[in-house]
Structures are given as structure tokens and as C-alpha cells.
N, C-alpha and C positions, 0 to 999 in steps of 0.2 A: 515571723511571715504570714502571709496574709493568703487564706484559703480562697473569699470570695474573689468574683472579678475585680479588679483596680477600680471598676468606677458602675458598679450594680444600676445606681439609675440611668446611666448612658443605654447598658445592657436593656434594662427595659423600652427605653425611648425608641432603640433603634428597632425592636420587634411590633412595637404599639404603631409607630409610625408607619413598619415597612420600607425603612430605609434600605435595609439589605431583604431583599425577596430571597435570597437564599437560604435565609434561615427558616422560612418556608417550606423548604425543601428536606430540612434533615431535624431530627428528634437529637436532644443534647441531653446528658446525663452526667454525672460529675461527681466524683471521691475525692478524698484525701488519699494523699500519699503519705505513709507514715514509714520515721526508720527505727533503727533497733533502741532508740531511744525514745522514744514514741511521741517524736517532735514533726509536726507537719512537714514534710520536706517540699510539695507542690502540690498541684492540684488535679488532677486525673479528668480529663474532659472526653468522654466518648461520644462520637459523633457515628449517627446510623443514620443515611439515607432512608426517607419515606419510599421512595420508588425503588425498586430493583432494576427496573429498565431504565432507568434516566439519571446519571450522572451529577451532582450538581457541580456547578464552577468552584474548582479549587481556588482561582484567586479572587474571588467574591467573596468565598466563606473565608479565607487567609483576611482578607479588606476586614469582614464584622467584627472577626477574633483579635483582629490589630486593634481595634478600636476600644473592646473592653477588656483587652490584657496588650496593654502597650509593652513595648519593648523594654522599658524600665520597670517593669509590673513582677511579679512575682512568676515562680517557674511555673508551667501549666505543660503538663504530658497530653498530648494527643494520639486517643485511641480509636482510629478511623476503622469502623468497619465495614468497608467497601474497598475493595483490590483499585479499583480504577481511581476512586478520590483520593487515595490514598499514593500511587502512584503521580498525580498531579500534583499534589501538596509538597511530595518527596524533589520535586523539578522546579520547585517554587522558591524565592529567597525568604526564607521563614526567619522571623527574629531569633536571636540568640536564648531567648526566653521560653521558648516555644521546643521543647522535647517532642521526639518522632517514637511508638511505639512500630517496631516493623514484625511482623510475624515470619517466623521461623522460614517458612516457606518461600516468601518472597526473599528474605535473607539470602537464602541459597540461590535464587535464580541470578544467574548472569546478569539478565537482562537489566537488572536493578543495581549491579556495582556501580556503574558509572553517578548515577544521583544518590548512592549510599556515601562513596567517596567525596562527594560535591557537600553534602552535607558538613562530613569528619572534619574538611577542609575549614568549611565556614565557622566552624565552630560548636556547631549544633549538637547537643546532647542524644545520641540514640539508643533503644533501649529494642532487647532482641524480646520478641514476646515465644515463648513454647521452646520445645526444645527441637532442634533442626533434626532432619531424617535423614539430610540428604548433609555432605559436607559443606561448609561454606566455603565461598572462593577465598584463596588464602590473602586476597589485600582486601578484604572485606573486616577479617579478623578484629583486627586494631579499631575499627569503628566503632563500636559498639562498647557501652560504658556503664549498661546494667543488664541484667538477664532477670525477664518476667516469667517465671514459671508456675504450673499447678503444685499445689503440698504433695500432692501423690507420686511426681516426677522428682521431688528432691533427690540428691545425692550426694549431698554432704555430709552424709554419715561416714563417709569412705568406702562405702559398698560400692562395687564394681558397676556399672551399669549392665543391663538385659544384654548377655552376648559377651560382655568384654572379660576379659582376664584379669585383670587391674583397673584401677580407681581413675578418674582423668581429672587433670589438674584444671582449675577454673583461670579463665581470661578475664573474667569481670565479675563485679559485684551479683548479690541475686537481691530482688526486690520484692517484697511479701506484702501484700495488701492485704484490707481488711477481709476481702473474699476468701482469701487463704487459708483462712483460719478454722 
């Protein structure tokens, strides 16, 4: 599994020559996603807009990322720290190697159901981030292949969640990233 972008020299060139001005509007961070066998399964790319009052163009960002991580490249999980930017990306035709992390509050919002279903039907991998505070719409339940939770919220020990009389069953696998330890 390749952890770095498929073409790091191209990534530097894109920034240096300002071929994608959207890259000047975001901060990018990355970390490996490691499975229980300690194998790197994907790269987690955190996208954080530099200005909270201005949403970067999601299509321009997708074009820039697509040049560095082409569809036949390694898997990358997009952790977007802007609700409006994430909504724009969820309405875009993402390459299948780009997974999308969806905060639980957005997954619970019926306004996002259509976008989530479209990504799922295309074959994109969706990850739900955090424990939902409200029930998810029934039709989006099968859309999520993984859940990302804080270690403090871990409930695989068989104990019921707070306020429940019995343990709930899991519908998707868990991801524990290095920051959870």
C-alpha cells in the first residue's frame, strides 16, 4: 500500500506553480490508517479551510486531489473540516479510491440522504465519524462501511450504551486510527 501521494513531485509542482489556486485556500494534513494487523490501508487526508467565511470550491479541490491521487492510485479517506465544503464534495462524482468521512450529525440529517445514497450506489466507501446523537435515516444505514469513534465511546465490550438496557449490535466495522490510542 502506498502511503504517499501517487505522484509527490506533481503535488509539489501543483503548489509551487499555483496550478490549483484552491490549494492556497486550505491546509492539508495526513496520517496513515492502520488496520488490526498493523498494515496501512489508506491515507487519511484532513482538509481544513483557511478562512471560515469562505468555502473553497469543491470541484477545484477534487480536481487538484485527483491529479495527485488518481482513480487507480491508493485509497485516501477525506476528512473535511468544513460542513459546506463536505456537502459540495458529497454532491460530486468522486473517484472510487476516495473514501468520505461523514460526521454523525450530517449522516443523521435527512437533507444529506440523497447525496449519501448516490455516493453509496456509485461504490464510494463511506465512513461515519462519531456516535450519532439522533437515529440515522433507515435508508442510509447500509451506506457506511466503517465507523470512526473516540476510544472513550468504544462499546464493543458488550456493555450497553448509557441509558440503554441492552447492548446494540454493530452494522459496520470500526476504525481506530493512531490518535485513538
